C-alpha positions as CSV (number, residue, x, y, z in Angstrom):
1,X,-25.4,42.3,-4.3
2,X,-25.1,40.7,-7.8
3,X,-28.0,42.2,-9.6
4,X,-30.8,44.7,-9.1
5,X,-34.1,44.6,-11.0
6,X,-35.7,48.0,-11.5
7,X,-39.3,49.1,-12.3
8,X,-40.2,52.7,-12.9
9,X,-42.6,55.1,-11.1
10,X,-45.8,56.3,-12.7
11,X,-44.9,59.9,-11.9
12,X,-41.7,61.7,-10.8
13,X,-41.7,64.7,-8.5
14,X,-38.7,64.6,-6.2
15,X,-36.2,66.5,-4.2
16,X,-32.7,64.9,-4.2
17,X,-29.6,65.9,-2.2
18,X,-26.8,65.0,-4.5
19,X,-23.3,64.0,-3.3
20,X,-20.7,66.7,-3.2
21,X,-18.3,67.1,-6.1
22,X,-15.8,64.3,-6.2
23,X,-13.6,66.4,-8.5
24,X,-13.5,69.3,-6.0
25,X,-13.2,67.0,-3.0
26,X,-10.1,65.3,-4.2
27,X,-8.4,68.6,-5.2
28,X,-9.3,70.2,-1.9
29,X,-8.0,67.1,0.0
30,X,-4.6,67.3,-1.6
31,X,-4.2,71.0,-1.2
32,X,-5.5,70.9,2.4
33,X,-2.8,68.3,3.1
34,X,-0.1,70.3,1.4
35,X,-1.2,73.3,3.5
36,X,-1.0,71.1,6.7
37,X,-4.2,72.7,7.6
38,X,-6.0,72.0,10.9
39,X,-9.2,73.5,9.5
40,X,-12.1,71.4,8.4
41,X,-13.2,70.5,4.9
42,X,-17.1,70.7,4.9
43,X,-19.5,68.6,2.9
44,X,-16.9,66.0,1.9
45,X,-18.2,63.3,-0.4
46,X,-18.8,59.8,1.1
47,X,-17.9,58.1,-2.2
48,X,-15.2,55.5,-2.6
49,X,-12.8,57.7,-4.4
50,X,-12.9,60.4,-1.7
51,X,-12.8,57.8,1.1
52,X,-9.5,56.2,-0.2
53,X,-7.9,59.6,-0.5
54,X,-9.0,60.7,3.0
55,X,-7.7,57.4,4.5
56,X,-4.4,57.7,2.7
57,X,-3.8,61.2,3.7
58,X,-4.9,60.6,7.3
59,X,-2.8,57.5,7.9
60,X,-0.1,57.5,5.2
61,X,0.6,53.7,5.4
62,X,3.7,52.2,3.8
63,X,1.4,50.6,1.1
64,X,-1.4,52.8,-0.1
65,X,-4.1,50.9,-1.9
66,X,-6.4,53.4,-3.8
67,X,-8.4,50.5,-5.3
68,X,-10.1,51.8,-8.5
69,X,-9.7,55.6,-7.9
70,X,-7.8,56.9,-10.9
71,X,-7.9,60.5,-9.6
72,X,-6.3,59.4,-6.3
73,X,-3.6,57.5,-8.1
74,X,-2.5,60.5,-10.1
75,X,-2.9,63.1,-7.4
76,X,-1.2,61.1,-4.7
77,X,1.7,60.2,-7.0
78,X,2.5,64.0,-7.3
79,X,1.7,64.6,-3.6
80,X,4.0,61.8,-2.3
81,X,6.8,63.1,-4.5
82,X,7.0,66.3,-2.4
83,X,6.1,64.7,1.0
84,X,8.7,63.1,3.3
85,X,8.7,59.3,3.4
86,X,8.6,56.3,1.1
87,X,5.4,54.7,0.0
88,X,4.1,52.0,-2.4
89,X,1.1,53.3,-4.3
90,X,-1.1,50.5,-5.8
91,X,-4.7,49.7,-6.8
92,X,-7.0,47.2,-8.4
93,X,-6.0,44.9,-11.3
94,X,-7.6,47.4,-13.7
95,X,-5.8,50.3,-12.1
96,X,-2.5,48.5,-12.6
97,X,-3.3,48.4,-16.3
98,X,-3.9,52.1,-16.6
99,X,-0.9,54.0,-17.9
100,X,0.9,56.6,-15.7
101,X,4.2,57.0,-17.4
102,X,3.6,60.6,-18.7
103,X,3.0,61.8,-15.1
104,X,6.0,59.8,-13.7
105,X,8.3,61.1,-16.4
106,X,7.2,64.7,-15.8
107,X,7.7,64.4,-12.0
108,X,11.1,62.7,-12.5
109,X,12.2,65.7,-14.7
110,X,11.4,67.9,-11.7
111,X,13.6,65.7,-9.5
112,X,11.1,63.2,-8.1
113,X,12.3,59.7,-6.9
114,X,9.7,57.3,-8.4
115,X,10.2,53.6,-9.3
116,X,8.0,51.1,-11.1
117,X,7.4,48.1,-8.8
118,X,6.2,45.7,-11.5
119,X,5.6,46.8,-15.1
120,X,7.3,49.9,-16.7
121,X,4.8,52.7,-17.2
122,X,2.1,51.3,-14.9
123,X,1.3,51.2,-11.1
124,X,2.3,50.0,-8.5
125,X,4.8,52.8,-7.9
126,X,7.4,53.3,-5.2
127,X,7.5,57.0,-4.4
128,X,10.1,58.6,-2.1
129,X,9.4,62.2,-1.2
130,X,12.1,64.9,-1.6
131,X,12.6,68.6,-2.4
132,X,12.0,69.1,-6.1
133,X,14.4,71.6,-7.8
134,X,13.0,71.6,-11.3
135,X,10.6,74.4,-12.3
136,X,9.8,73.9,-16.0
137,X,7.7,71.3,-17.9
138,X,6.2,70.8,-21.3
139,X,3.4,68.3,-21.8
140,X,1.1,67.5,-24.7
141,X,-2.2,69.3,-24.1
142,X,-4.2,66.2,-25.0
143,X,-3.0,64.1,-22.0
144,X,-5.3,63.5,-19.1
145,X,-6.1,66.7,-17.3
146,X,-5.6,64.8,-14.0
147,X,-1.8,64.6,-14.9
148,X,-1.8,68.4,-15.4
149,X,-3.8,69.1,-12.3
150,X,-1.5,66.8,-10.2
151,X,1.5,68.8,-11.3
152,X,-0.1,72.2,-10.8
153,X,-1.2,71.4,-7.3
154,X,2.3,70.7,-6.1
155,X,3.6,73.8,-7.9
156,X,3.5,76.0,-4.8
157,X,5.7,73.5,-3.0
158,X,8.6,73.7,-5.5
159,X,11.6,75.8,-4.7
160,X,11.1,78.0,-7.8
161,X,7.4,77.4,-8.5
162,X,6.4,75.8,-11.8
163,X,6.1,77.0,-15.4
164,X,4.0,74.5,-17.4
165,X,3.6,74.6,-21.2
166,X,0.9,72.6,-22.9
167,X,1.6,71.8,-26.6
168,X,-1.1,71.1,-29.2
169,X,-4.8,70.8,-28.5
170,X,-5.7,71.2,-24.8
171,X,-8.4,68.8,-23.8
172,X,-10.5,69.0,-20.6
173,X,-9.6,72.7,-20.1
174,X,-12.5,73.1,-17.6
175,X,-10.9,70.5,-15.3
176,X,-7.7,72.5,-15.4
177,X,-9.5,75.7,-14.6
178,X,-11.3,73.9,-11.8
179,X,-7.9,73.0,-10.3
180,X,-6.8,76.6,-10.6
181,X,-10.0,77.8,-8.8
182,X,-9.4,75.5,-5.8
183,X,-5.7,76.4,-5.7
184,X,-6.5,80.1,-5.6
185,X,-9.2,79.5,-2.9
186,X,-6.3,78.2,-0.7
187,X,-4.1,81.2,-1.5
188,X,-2.0,80.0,-4.4
189,X,-0.8,82.4,-7.1
190,X,-1.4,80.6,-10.4
191,X,-2.4,82.0,-13.8
192,X,-2.5,81.3,-17.5
193,X,0.3,83.4,-18.9
194,X,-0.8,82.6,-22.4
195,X,-3.4,80.3,-24.1
196,X,-1.1,77.3,-23.5
197,X,1.2,78.3,-20.6
198,X,0.7,78.4,-16.9
199,X,2.8,79.8,-14.0
200,X,2.6,78.7,-10.4
201,X,4.4,80.9,-7.8
202,X,6.5,79.3,-5.0
203,X,4.1,80.3,-2.3
204,X,2.7,78.0,0.4
205,X,-1.0,77.3,0.6
206,X,-3.0,78.9,3.4
207,X,-4.8,76.8,6.0
208,X,-8.5,77.6,6.0
209,X,-12.0,76.0,6.2
210,X,-13.6,75.0,2.9
211,X,-17.1,74.1,1.7
212,X,-17.5,71.7,-1.2
213,X,-20.5,72.1,-3.5
214,X,-22.7,69.4,-4.9
215,X,-21.7,67.4,-8.0
216,X,-22.9,68.4,-11.5
217,X,-21.8,65.0,-12.9
218,X,-24.2,63.3,-10.5
219,X,-26.9,65.8,-11.6
220,X,-26.6,64.5,-15.2
221,X,-28.5,61.2,-14.3
222,X,-31.4,63.2,-13.0
223,X,-31.5,65.2,-16.2
224,X,-31.6,61.9,-18.0
225,X,-34.5,60.7,-15.8
226,X,-36.5,63.8,-16.5
227,X,-35.8,63.5,-20.3
228,X,-36.9,59.9,-20.4
229,X,-40.0,60.3,-18.2
230,X,-43.2,59.6,-20.2
231,X,-45.1,62.0,-18.0
232,X,-44.3,65.5,-16.8
233,X,-41.4,65.2,-14.3
234,X,-39.9,67.7,-11.8
235,X,-36.7,67.1,-9.8
236,X,-35.3,69.6,-7.3
237,X,-31.5,69.5,-6.7
238,X,-30.4,71.6,-3.7
239,X,-26.7,72.4,-3.3
240,X,-25.8,72.9,-6.9
241,X,-24.1,76.2,-7.6
242,X,-25.5,77.9,-10.7
243,X,-22.1,79.7,-11.3
244,X,-20.1,76.5,-10.8
245,X,-16.4,76.0,-11.8
246,X,-17.3,72.3,-12.6
247,X,-17.0,71.7,-16.3
248,X,-19.9,69.2,-16.1
249,X,-22.3,72.1,-15.3
250,X,-22.5,72.3,-19.1
251,X,-25.1,69.5,-18.7
252,X,-27.8,72.1,-18.1
253,X,-27.3,73.8,-21.5
254,X,-26.9,70.5,-23.4
255,X,-30.1,68.9,-22.0
256,X,-32.1,71.9,-23.3
257,X,-31.7,70.2,-26.7
258,X,-33.3,67.0,-25.2
259,X,-36.3,68.7,-23.7
260,X,-35.2,69.4,-20.1
261,X,-35.2,73.0,-18.8
262,X,-33.3,74.3,-15.7
263,X,-34.7,76.8,-13.2
264,X,-32.2,78.3,-10.8
265,X,-33.2,79.7,-7.4
266,X,-30.4,80.4,-5.0
267,X,-28.5,77.2,-4.6
268,X,-31.3,75.0,-5.8
269,X,-31.7,73.8,-9.3
270,X,-35.1,72.5,-10.6
271,X,-35.3,70.3,-13.7
272,X,-38.5,70.2,-15.7
273,X,-39.7,69.0,-19.1
274,X,-40.1,71.5,-21.9
275,X,-41.4,69.0,-24.6
276,X,-38.9,70.4,-27.1
277,X,-36.4,67.9,-28.4
278,X,-34.0,67.9,-31.4
279,X,-34.0,65.1,-33.9
280,X,-30.2,64.9,-34.2
281,X,-27.4,66.0,-31.8
282,X,-23.7,66.6,-32.3
283,X,-21.2,67.6,-29.6
284,X,-17.5,67.3,-28.9
285,X,-17.2,66.0,-25.3
286,X,-13.4,66.6,-25.1
287,X,-14.1,69.0,-22.1
288,X,-16.8,66.9,-20.5
289,X,-15.9,63.2,-21.1
290,X,-17.8,62.1,-18.0
291,X,-21.1,63.2,-19.5
292,X,-20.7,61.1,-22.7
293,X,-22.4,57.9,-21.4
294,X,-25.4,59.9,-20.2
295,X,-26.0,61.5,-23.5
296,X,-25.3,58.4,-25.6
297,X,-28.0,56.5,-23.7
298,X,-30.5,59.4,-23.5
299,X,-30.3,60.2,-27.2
300,X,-30.8,56.7,-28.3
301,X,-33.7,56.1,-26.0
302,X,-35.4,59.3,-27.3
303,X,-34.8,58.3,-30.9
304,X,-32.3,61.2,-31.4
305,X,-29.5,60.3,-33.8
306,X,-26.1,61.6,-32.7
307,X,-22.5,62.0,-33.5
308,X,-20.3,62.5,-30.4
309,X,-16.6,63.2,-30.7
310,X,-13.8,63.9,-28.4
311,X,-14.2,60.6,-26.6
312,X,-10.6,59.3,-26.8
313,X,-10.2,59.4,-23.0
314,X,-13.1,57.0,-22.5
315,X,-10.9,54.1,-23.5
316,X,-8.6,54.5,-20.5
317,X,-11.3,55.1,-17.8
318,X,-12.6,52.5,-15.3
319,X,-13.2,50.4,-18.4
320,X,-13.1,51.0,-22.2
321,X,-16.3,53.0,-22.1
322,X,-16.7,53.1,-25.8
323,X,-16.7,49.4,-26.2
324,X,-18.9,49.0,-23.1
325,X,-21.5,51.5,-24.5
326,X,-21.6,49.6,-27.9
327,X,-22.1,46.3,-26.2
328,X,-24.8,47.4,-23.7
329,X,-26.7,49.6,-26.1
330,X,-27.0,46.6,-28.5
331,X,-28.8,44.7,-25.6
332,X,-31.4,47.5,-25.8
333,X,-31.6,47.2,-29.6
334,X,-29.4,50.1,-30.7
335,X,-26.4,49.7,-33.0
336,X,-23.7,52.2,-32.3
337,X,-20.6,52.9,-34.5
338,X,-17.1,53.8,-33.3
339,X,-14.7,55.7,-35.6
340,X,-11.2,57.2,-35.2
341,X,-11.0,55.9,-31.6
342,X,-12.7,59.1,-30.5
343,X,-16.2,59.2,-32.1
344,X,-19.4,57.4,-31.3
345,X,-22.5,57.7,-33.5
346,X,-25.9,56.3,-34.0
347,X,-27.7,56.7,-37.3
348,X,-30.9,55.1,-36.2
349,X,-29.9,51.5,-36.9
350,X,-31.7,49.0,-34.7
351,X,-31.2,45.3,-33.8
352,X,-33.1,42.7,-31.9
353,X,-33.0,43.7,-28.2
354,X,-32.3,41.4,-25.3
355,X,-35.5,40.5,-23.5
356,X,-35.4,41.3,-20.7
357,X,-32.2,43.4,-20.9
358,X,-29.5,42.7,-18.4
359,X,-26.9,45.5,-18.2
360,X,-23.3,44.7,-17.3
361,X,-21.5,47.6,-15.5
362,X,-17.8,46.6,-16.1
363,X,-16.8,47.8,-12.6
364,X,-17.8,51.3,-13.9
365,X,-20.0,53.5,-11.8
366,X,-21.1,55.6,-14.7
367,X,-22.3,52.6,-16.7
368,X,-24.7,51.7,-13.9
369,X,-26.0,55.2,-13.4
370,X,-26.3,56.1,-17.1
371,X,-28.3,52.9,-17.9
372,X,-30.6,52.8,-14.9
373,X,-32.9,55.5,-16.2
374,X,-33.6,53.5,-19.3
375,X,-36.1,51.5,-17.2
376,X,-38.5,54.5,-17.8
377,X,-38.8,53.3,-21.4
378,X,-38.0,49.6,-21.0
379,X,-40.5,48.9,-18.2
380,X,-38.1,46.6,-16.4
381,X,-34.3,46.4,-16.3
382,X,-31.7,44.3,-14.6
383,X,-28.3,45.9,-13.7
384,X,-25.4,43.6,-12.7
385,X,-23.0,44.6,-9.9
386,X,-25.0,47.7,-9.0
387,X,-22.7,48.4,-6.0
388,X,-20.2,50.1,-8.4
389,X,-22.1,53.4,-7.9
390,X,-20.2,53.7,-4.5
391,X,-17.3,55.0,-6.4
392,X,-18.9,58.4,-6.9
393,X,-22.6,58.3,-5.8
394,X,-23.1,55.8,-2.9
395,X,-26.8,56.7,-2.3
396,X,-27.8,56.5,-6.0
397,X,-30.2,53.5,-5.6
398,X,-31.7,54.9,-2.4
399,X,-32.3,58.2,-4.2
400,X,-34.1,56.4,-7.0
401,X,-36.3,54.9,-4.4
402,X,-37.1,58.4,-3.1
403,X,-38.2,59.3,-6.6
404,X,-40.6,56.4,-6.7
405,X,-38.5,53.7,-8.5
406,X,-38.8,50.2,-7.3
407,X,-36.2,47.5,-7.2
408,X,-35.4,44.1,-5.9
409,X,-32.0,42.7,-5.2
410,X,-30.8,39.3,-6.3
């Protein structure tokens, strides 16, 4: 499927079952494997990232290809370091361009046996599992939280546990806290000992069944749909926990500024229009980087000028998301500005739009899903390589159909 052409519904009133949280799934899978648990993980995601992790842990082949799954690359690097056997960990061409040296250096300092197969500092990796005797690490707080989470999750398996100190500004703290929550759910003893230090006790995980909640990151695209709808829209999202450990649950509060209210009843969230929208929005996305594309697109389409900071991690995602946003928003007639490598802003400057707009997705699931709702204002929209949504939300296009969107495949 090379391209999908979308047209919008006249009215939106839908109930959508979101995929389960990819972030929780991948943490639970690693911890479940470390616990050698025979119990079942319930409501596992069917997305690509979770599938490659499940297959790797189930079969443990000599060469593990995680394709484009960055979380799997980082989590499995740490997992294989404490697991008997030798494995090659590789991925797509883009994955082999994404740096991993900070994590490898940290694991080596704990005693891990890891070699670079091709280029220094990048996958593929050759990892030979062994008992790790180190117990202390210091990392910059502004590194990827996935490095930090990968290290924390193997902490209970270390002979002396793990003391981890984070220096400077700590980014994506909610993702670290999400890791701590899942670790504790499986019986780990882990805590913040200060604002920048963590301690993990040397205590094996417990084997137990575990249920995974729905994904607040996926919910963000339905918030966007409600915000951009030109008529009153209502979307029910069952399975979302109101008191969620997911950092992206912040989306509910942030979309209040863009005219979307949230009603919570049990484990169902209902989105509705409030018709109250700000004229300018500023926010630091350092703790919720996966929401940035959604808000960039939504604000521009609503005519809301913005300045969004804390976006430095977007450059090392599935693509350089800052560059991709600038290029694709220009196709819709919006001129964005990047500054300091971490800020995107829109002052209201417009340019001649592409007619009709054809959106490139850059092998990035979030580009496809963040831009699809713009059809509500554009009237028609083409999205290239729409299958990329399988990375986190395989049923995205089918769910749009349920909500009344129409599309043809080319």
